[in-house]
Each structure stands twice: as C-alpha cells, then as structure tokens.
FIDOGU-785375 format. One record per residue: residue in three letters; x, y, z of N, C-alpha, C, CB in turn. Coordinates in steps of 0.001 Angstrom, whole numbers, plus 500000, padded with zeros to 6 digits. Each point is the difference from the previous one (the first is absolute). Glycine has a CB too. Example, Ala and Ser with C-alpha at 12.3 -4.5 7.8 and 13.67 -1.06 7.14 Angstrom:
<rs>
ALA513190494310507800499110501190500000500900501200500000498108498827501246SER501542502223498034500820501190500060499230501090500730501184499372497855
</rs>
This chain:
<rs>
MET398962076912758378500620499937498693499020499396499007502285499789501042GLY497890500558497693499142499469498961500413498611499580499587502298499234SER499834497257499657500264498638499559501309499866499243497568499652499898THR503047501448499735501280499914499312501020500887500693498833499509497830CYS502413500112502095501070500745500655501107500316499026499446498906502156THR500290500983496546501024500214498999499646501209499158500526497550499963THR500464503251499766499836501068499025500978499719498886499255501702501745SER500321498514497029500899499748498884499827501095498966499913497517500412ALA501075502602498745499986500974498927500373499296498709500591501881501585PRO498456497392497797500335499178498834500413500802498774498422498340500872THR501334502968499088500395500780498837501440500476500081497646500706499760LEU503010499105501364501390500409500151500947498902499539499343501467501910PRO501886498899497698500986498973499647500234499045501170501096501608498406LEU499104497155501315500247498925500970498773499626500806502324500776500131SER496527499823499635498741499693500698500191499884501507499213498820497955PRO501221502251502708500249499896501442498719499806500795502000501433499699ALA498111497837501389498898499833500951500582500146501395498694498463498427PHE500630502266502405500431500232501369498915499464500911501366502051499361ARG499009497141501619499027499363500871500376500232501445499523498271498261VAL499497502110502522500166500117501444499003499048500619500787502432499891PHE499719496593500813499161498968500616499678500460501413501033498130498591PRO497704501953501775499654500469501348500411499016501081498102501242499014SER501531499052502193500585499327501145499645498531500185499973502181501006ARG498969497324498439499662498587500167499906499332498633498762500506502145PRO501839498314497688500031499353498691498627499802499365502044498879500755SER496913500917500015498690499703499431499236501242499562499945497999501433THR500585503210498771499237501204499699500201500535498601500145500517502363CYS500703498862496843500252500482498645499731498890498999501716501623500860ALA497572498726498070499756499017498950501335499550499438497758501031499440GLY502506497697500574501299499502499575499939499355498650500600499672502346GLY499622499051497630500082499280498763501213499104500049498845501847498755TYR501590497735500080501184499156499933501119500822499396498619497880499774ASP502177502701501076501111500835499582500947500105501183498572501310498334TRP502652499165501434500950500166501089499403500908501064501932499664498420GLY498132499900502839499547500816501110498518499986500268501890501374499509THR497335497801499782498562499982500241499518498732500682499755501441498029TRP500994497488501877499561498739500604500623499833501383499749498968497713SER501548500849502335500693500014501287500728501324500103500264497465500044GLN499939502987501154500627501297500222501505499822500141497908500866501113GLY502836499429497831501453499938500054500545498639499647499930501746501708GLU501145498246497571500645498748499608500777499380501141500143500851497684ASN500380499923503217500679499460501171499003499793501131502138501141499319ALA497296499949501153499101499933501153498770499144499707500797502262500706GLY498535497981498173498769499280499677500189498524499732499175502093499092GLU501985497542500434500264498588499714500515499233501212500480500651497665TYR500125500051503306500696499271501047499577500278501431501825499996498457PHE497763501232501889499743500189501428498798500872500343502392499713500281VAL496787500685498765498754500698500352498835499355499264501254502162500391SER497575498048500141498777499603499306499158501258499844500057497607500938ASN498864502297498331499156501164499785499087500294501184500087499511497581SER500028499725503503499266500330501217500984500605500998498303498130499601ASN501216502692501284500817500706500984501043500895499329499648498104501596LEU500089502306497173500983500742499226499442501352499585500987497850499185ILE499784503174501076499739501324499441501131500234499016498792500911502107SER500863499189496618501046500120498995499771501259499181500266497496499908HIS500816503198499855499980501177499153500873499696498790499623501582501977GLN499831498635496839500707499670498772500018501205499072499334497586500232VAL501807502682499184500129500987498936500627499270498822500237501985501626ARG499109498095497217500464499252498833500089500918498786498973497893500920LEU502104501968498353500158500668498714500196498925498947501002502087501067HIS498129497898497930500070499006498934500180500723498667498541498379501314LEU502357501117497856500221500544498664499851498885498982501545501779500906ALA497807498509497980499824499029498923500516500618498705497985498954501155PRO503295500827498518500538500583498773499398499407498730502088500419501241SER497283498404498878499323499379498858498919499064500539502097500159498543GLU497114499276500554498966499026500393500627498748500608498504500866498177GLU502718498810501435500659498767500433500814500142501280500076499367497633ILE500321501861502722500915500197501124499402500961501024501955499568498479GLY498136500040502789499615500863501109501046499893501095497550499734499446THR502682501359501263500980499996501079499553500975501072501862499388498406GLY498646500431502796499613500935501039500704499767501320497836500166498887LEU501885500754502030500491499953501368498801500024500935502171501159499362ILE497922498063501715498971500004501031500685500169501350498458498521498608PHE501097502477502145500497500206501358498883499674500978501629501786499224TYR498712497464501824499042499632501052500492500473501356499278498003498666ARG499782502351502170500241500239501429498984499139500717500884502408499688PHE499594496597501054499140499042500686499949500289501495500539498282498261LEU498254501758502265499772500191501435499037498928500481500405502500499826LEU499700497151501442499076499046500599498845500752500660501884498348500371ASP496913501155499418498836500589500650500004499671501490498697499828497852GLN501603498915502481500062499535501384501331499255500183497434499819500171PRO503606500882500257501344499401500067500083498702500793500861502277499804ALA498463497619501324500117498806500846499408498759499349499914501482501978SER499272498684496968499464498806499340501043499321499114497733501047500051LEU503358499650499617501105499351499284500763499079500936500190501970498457ALA500104498532502723500628499226501079499764500796501283501798498952498451SER498072500360502656499674500682501257501069501011500424498739497966500678SER502473501861498848501097500909500373500071501254499129501247498012500790VAL497922502083498173500080501113499059499183501184500496500332498384498117THR500328502758502009499328501240500394500040501044498891500597499522502371SER500281500335496668500137500969498914499065499647498846502392500410500661SER497025500602498727499161499764498819500813500095498705498028500912501260ASN503232499504498808500862500160498833500481498641499507500719502263500824LEU498662497227498114500321498665499502501164500010499003497611499377500346ALA502293501434498586501071500016498995499748501099498973500362497528500324SER500688502786498929499916500843498803500578499178498859500195502203501320GLU499247497948497483500430499169498878499974500795498700499137497961501178LEU501816501730497938500039500580498661500147498866498996501018502169500863ASP498077497788498152500006498964498964500160500652498627498534498498501428TRP502277500890497711500101500397498604499620498791499161501819501729500483TYR497317498474498517499559498896499147500021500419498542498570499111501857THR501578499904497264499856500181498559499253498798499460502136501373499833ASP496859498888499360499218498951499344500171500122498490498322499969501905TRP501849498890497431500088499961498543499019498961499500502433500718500018LYS496674499679499094499000499103499411500235499958498496498299500512501835PRO502533498541497707500339499964498574498812499635499107502307499378500663ASN496711499897499895498786499670499251498895499641500994501361499179498002ALA497497500417501499498844499711500855500174498727500834498582501149498314HIS502426498041501395500171498715500666501124499956501036499124499006497946PHE501788501939502017501157499967500893500212501353500665501047498235498567SER499460501701502671500424501224500685501198499665500880497635500951499971PHE503208500046500212501203499863500816500058501190500952501235498729498158SER499159501004503079500097501066500998501313499882500757497493500067500223LEU503037501081500133501189500101500833499647500932501142501604499584498047ILE498728500005503177499748500871501147501187499933500956497499499665499771VAL502838501485500786501007500107501048499346500760501137501972499956498356ALA498124499509502858499322500600501152500961500108501182497793499063499212TRP502112502061501482500804500240501192499062500451501110502060500614498625ALA498119498830502567499182500403501151500882500197501226498022498748499066LYS501648502255501704500692500291501255499049499647501130501408501862498953PRO498975497190501906499107499626501098499834501144500994500698497614499724GLY498077502520500767499721500994501024500175499402501383498414501158498454GLU501312499647502550500180499576501385499110498802500347500591502360500598ALA498216497527498808499127498855500284500624498686499543498022501503499780VAL502673498505499084500687498794499519501157499658500925499352500536497623VAL501370500477502826501101499778500945499448499392501287501307501940499016GLN497601498606501513499413499493501246499442498585499848499454502349500624ALA499920497347498239499365498685499814500991498914499596497921501184499355TYR503027499152499764500861498983499398501486500212500254498276499746498279GLY502096501410502270501409500286500229500773500345498748499865498501501905ARG499449501761497003500687500280498730500239501497499845498940497966498958THR502310502389500808500365501391499727500565500154498588500456500342502446GLN499908498547496922500597500031498667498925500276498944501801498390500755ASP498533502427498234499079500303498908499667498735499209500934502333499861PHE497910497677499494499564498927499114500311500421498562498156499268501623LEU502391499829497575500234500259498580499498498801499222502017501471500481TYR497243498789498456499300498946499286500034500308498509498505499550501996GLY501662499447497187499925500155498562499297498804499382502098501370500019MET497212498870498874499268498909499357499898500273498507498690499558502116ILE501452499377497119499681500015498575498857499009499822502405500620499271PHE496530499828500083498787499192499879499593499911498533499255500687502321ALA500427498114497235499511499796498621498665499270500051502372499922499089ALA496707500537500111498668499356499957499518499927498570499451500844502304
</rs>
C-alpha cells in the first residue's frame, strides 16, 4: 500500500471522503483524526492494542461546512496470533465495530465532539474473557 489510504472529492457537496484502512494499523499514514490513532472507540480503548492486530476499516466522512464534520467508521478486528491474547484462544475473530462521530469547531480555540460506538465481540473475546454481550459506548468531548 502507498503512503495514503484516503480518497476524497473536495469539489462535491459535503466534501465526502472514503477511507479503507489496510490490514495492519501501521501501514497507513494516519494523523490525529477518528480511527487513525487507536483502532475503534470500543475495541481500541478497552481490549485491543495495535500489536497482534489485523484491522480492516471502512470510513465515510462528510463535511457539510468548515466547522462541522461527521462520519461512520466500520471495523473488523482479527488477531494475528490468537494464543498470544490468552492460551485458551484459538479463534482469530476478535470483534466487529461501528462508530458514528460528529465534530463541531465553532472557532480556532474550541472544538466539540460526539461519538457513539457499538461493538460485537467475536469468538476470541468469548474464549479469552467469556463476554458475549455487545459493547455500547458514547462520549461528548470538549477541547
């Protein structure tokens, strides 16, 4: 893969951008944006790291104005070496996740973000932690 994984069409209404993140987090030029630092708001924040992780990401971002951006991010998480999560883990299926975010930047000094994230644990999470219940997460962030 090349150094960028994003395609955008800035001349279209809402400035859409479509991103496909390849299989390993370190193979795509990231930055500081949703889905580029940690992988997933549920999985990336609570039960996976960027090592031993094969992650597939599809992202759609829309910017109706300079101040507002919103989008959806879908993840499919797999383990490269399942037994390194726990000796009892044989499945590489870690989780699937869908995140929705909205960012509002009223001026150069303040920004506000809202995110809602849902994740379905895969068989590896069931084998390692016994969790079968879905993860649901929400956050309001001001900076």
